[in-house]
N, C-alpha and C positions, 0 to 999 in steps of 0.2 A: 506349046512346050510340053514337057513331060507332066503327067498327071500329078506327080508328087510336088512339083513346084507351083502349081496353080493355086490361086486363092479360091475361097468358097464361091464368090460371086462369078468366077470364070468357069466353074464346073457345070457341065450340062446335067440335066436331071437323070439321064440314064447312066451317067458316070459317077453319080453320087455314092452309091454303095461301095464301089471300088476305091473312091477317093477317101471315104471314111476309114476304110481298112488300112490305108497307107499312113494315117495320122498317128502321132505318138501321144499316148494318153497317160504317160508317167506323171507323177505329181509335179516334177520340175517343169515339164512341158506345159502342163495346165497353168502353173503359176506364171510362166513366161507369157502364155497367151493372154491371161488376165491382165498382166502388166502392160502388154502391148495394147490391149483394148482400152485400158484406163488412160494410157498416154495419148492414144488417138482421140478419145472423147475429151480429155482435158484440153488438148491443143486445139480442137475444133470448136468447143463451146465455152470453155471457161477462160483460157489464157488468150484472150483476144483484145485488141485495142478498144473497140466499141462493143462491149458486151451487152447482152440483153437478158431477159429472164428465162430464155429457152433452156440453157444448160442446167440451171438450178431446178427449174420446173420439171425437167426430165428426171433428175435424181429423185425429186419428191414423188413423181408419178411411179417410178420404179419401186420406191420404198412402199408406197401404198399398195401396189400390186403384190409385192412379196409378202407384206404383212397380211393381206387378205388371203393369199394362197396358203400361208402357214397356219392361219386360224380358221380355214374353211370348214373343217370337220366340226369344230366347236360351234361355229356360227350356224351350220346346218342343223345340228342337234337342238340348238336353242330355238330355231325357227319352228321346228316341229313341236317342241315342248310348250311353246308360248300359248297356244290356244287349246291345249288338251289337258 
């Protein structure tokens, strides 16, 4: 189909720059995309009959990663200051 209607997983690597330029990056579009991603995640991992720890553990791992990324500069400075 047309490049505009393809999902990210269906785009070939050489078509990626053109596909990115066709995307809408307005605040409303970004919020809609985040809502679609959350709904997909929730329905796949959280809202199931026989749930397991996978969904919650992914949220926890994501939180740990973001927390580390946000504090990386502070952690890096502390690491160098620790022994000097």
